[in-house]
N, C-alpha and C positions, 0 to 999 in steps of 0.2 A: 588546491582543489580537493584533495583527499580529505583535508580537515573539514571543509564545508560539507562534503558528502557524509562524513561521520556525524556532523551536527544535524543534518537533515534526517538521518536515520534515528537519531536520538530525540528528535522533535525539539531541538534547541534553536528556536527561530530567531532569538534576539541577536545573536552573533552573526547569523546569516544576513539579516537586514542591513547591517553596517558594513560587512565585508564584501558581499557579492557584487554590488554595482561597479566598484573599481576593478575587480577581477574580470568582469564581463568586458569592460573597456579595453583592458590590457590584452586579453586573449583575442578579441576582435581585431586589434591592431596587429598582433602577431600573425594571425591567419592571413590578413590582407597583405602583409609584407613578405612573407616567406614564399620562396619558389615552390613549384610542385615537387613533391617528394615525401619521404618518410617523416621528416620533421614537421612539415605542414600538416600531414595527416594526424600526427600526434597532437598538435596544437588544436586542430579541428575537433578531435575527440574530447580534449579537455574543455573546449568551449561548449560542446554538446552536453557534457556533464554539468557544466555551469548552468545551462538552461534547464537541465533536469532539476537541479536544486531550486532554481527560480520557480519552476512549476510546482514543486512540493511546497515551497514557501507560500506562494500565492493561493494555491488550491486549498491548503489546510486552513488558511486564514479567511477563506470565503471569497477571494477575488478571482472568480472563475473565468472571466473574460481575459484577464491578464495571464492566468494559467494557460489558457488555450494558445495565446500568442507565444508564450515560452515553449510550449510543447511543439508548435510548428517550427520554431527556430532550432529546437533540439534536433528535429528530424533533418532539417537543412544541413546542420553541421555534421550529423551522423553520416549523411551522404558524402560530404566532403572527406570525412575520415574513412570512407569505404568500409564501414563496420556494420554488417547485416544484423548482428546481435543487438547493437545499440539501437538500430532502427526497429527491431522487433520489440525491444523493451519499451520504446516510446509508444508502440501500439497497445501495449498492455495498459499504459496510463491513459491512452485515448479511450480504451474500453471503459475505464473507471468513470470518465466524464460522461460517456453515453449512458452508463448504468444509473448515474445520478439523475438523469432525466427520464429514466424508465425505458430506455430504448435498448432492451436486451438483445433483440434480434440483430441490430446493427453492430452491437458490441461483439457478438459471436462472429460475425463476418470479419470484423477488424482483427480479431484474434486468429482467425484462419489465415489471414494475410501475414500475421506475425510468424506463424509456424512455417509458412513458405519462405520467409526471410531466413529463419534459422537453418533451413535445409541448404541455403546458399553458403553457409559457413564451412570452411575447409575441414576443420576437425569436428565432424558431426557428433562424435561420441565423447568429446572432451568435457571437462567440468564446466567451462563457461557455456557451452552449447546446451548441456543438460540443465544447467541452472536457469537459463532464459526460457527454454521450452517448458520446464516444470512450472515456472512462474506464469507462463501463458495458460497452462492447463488449470492452474488454480484460479486464475481470472475467469476462465471459462466455466469453472464449477460455480462461482458466484453468480455469473450471468444466468446459468441454467437454473440455479436456485431461485433467482428472481422470477424466472419464467415458470416456476413451480414444476419443473421437469426433473423428478428425482432420478430417473434412469440416466439422463444426461449428466446429472451431478455425479453420480457414482462412476460413470465412464471417465469423466475428466479427472476425478480424484484418483482413480486406479492408475491412469497414465502418469499423473504427477507422482504417485507413490513409487511407480517403477523407476522414474527418473531419479528420485531421491535415493532409492535403493542402489542404483548404479553408482551414484556419487559416494554413498556410504556414510555421510556425515553432513552436519550443517555447514554452510559456506556463507556467512553473513556479509562478506566483502567482495564476493565475486559478482560483478555487475550490480552491486548494491541491491540485489534482489532478496537477500536473506533467505535463500531457499535451502530446503533440506527436510529430513524427517519431522523435525519440530514444526516447521511451517505447514506441512501437510496435515499433521495432527491438529493444528490450530484451525485449519480450514474444514476439517471434519466437524468441529464445533460450530464454526461460523455458518456453514451451509445448513446444518441441522436447525439452527435458530432461524435462518431465513426461510426454510421450508415449513417452520412451525412444529418441527419434531423436537419439542423441548426436552422430553425424557431422554431421547438419544443424545441431545446436546449435553445434558448434565452427566450422562454416563461417560461420554468421550472426554469431558472436562476432567473427570477424576484421575485419568491416566496421563494428562498433559502436564509436563514440567518444562519450564523454560530454562535453558542454560544461561550462565552468567553473562555471556557476551551477546545474547539475543537483543535485537533492537528494541529500545524502550517504547518506540511508537507502536510496534506490533503487540507488545505485552499490554500496553494501555488500551489498544483497540480490543484485545481479547476481553478485558474486564468490562469495557463498555458493552460488548456483545452479551456477556453474561448478565449484566445488569438488565439489559433488554429482555432476556429470557426470564429472569426472575420476576420482572415487572409483569410480563404476560401471564405468569403463573400465579400472580397475586401475592408474591413473597416480597413485600415492600421493604422489610428490614434487610434482607439479603441483597436486594437490588441497590439500596442505598449504600451498603457496604462495598459493593463492587464499584460503584461510582466514585466513592472516596478513594478506593485503591487505584483506579485509573488516574485520578487527580494526583495522587502521591507519586506514581511511577513516571508519568509523562504529562505534567501539568499544562504545558503550552499546547500540546496536541489535544488533550481532553477539553480544554476550555472552549475551543472553537469547533469541536466535532459535532455535526448535526444530530447524530444518534445520542450523544450525551444530553443535549438540550431536549430532544424529543422524549427521552426516558424520564428526565427530571420533570418535564411538564406532565407526563402521565401520572407520576407518583403524586405530584402536588394536587392534581385535579381529583384524585381518589380520596384525599384526606381533608376533612373539614378544617383541621389545623395542622399544618406541616410541622414536623419535628424541627428542632433547632439545626440539626445537621443538614437536613434537606433544605431548609430555608437558606442556610449559608451557601450551599451548592448552587441554588437558584440565583442568589445574588452574585456569586462568583462568575457565572457564565453570562450575567447581564440580563436575567429575566425579571 
């Protein structure tokens, strides 16, 4: 299960597609056969993570209805595992799906429920608790940015920054949230782009450096966001360079990401004849 989670964070979906179905079946059988107790809770937690991987796999490839089913089953197993942090993390993913449909108000309500679940965790100031609550704050910052509420964005980012400071380091494998100072700095850039504060986004980007073990999916997403910013500023060459960088770092993630396709489309429409590199990108994503 851990190997599949690593693959999901690295946006390596080919291996997931071949290995996940059998594991889902085996874990489902284990949960159904085990008596109530710690071992059954552990199996339920593993099955919940398997559904998390299924969600990431389906959502990133554009199968949103299937992703929703996986997310519901993730919550069901997290309840069986009696893990409030796992339930809260599921709600952060639920907020992402709501934001995709532009429903930022409901997304914020879902995230509030996530914070309530974190408060039920026994070790409230532990690294896992701070990691999940920080992840919820970052999700709230994106939701507020979509609502064009800069004050709310700053509030969520400040709370996330406090959580990251308490942890004191990046924790890429704690609840697979990849939370820490680097992720907060990334969201400084992402929310500035979403708000249209492109100068602030570029300024923040100059001081952002990803560690070697940072998830490739996150780094690829950053370069897609920078491409979007450059495109909005009319810097076509810089935008294309960022798109190529996203493809190089996390190709399976970049190929299916809607912002990648949207930015390529913007660049193509603005030019009477697209450069060879841009044409190859458009063909690669199926445009």
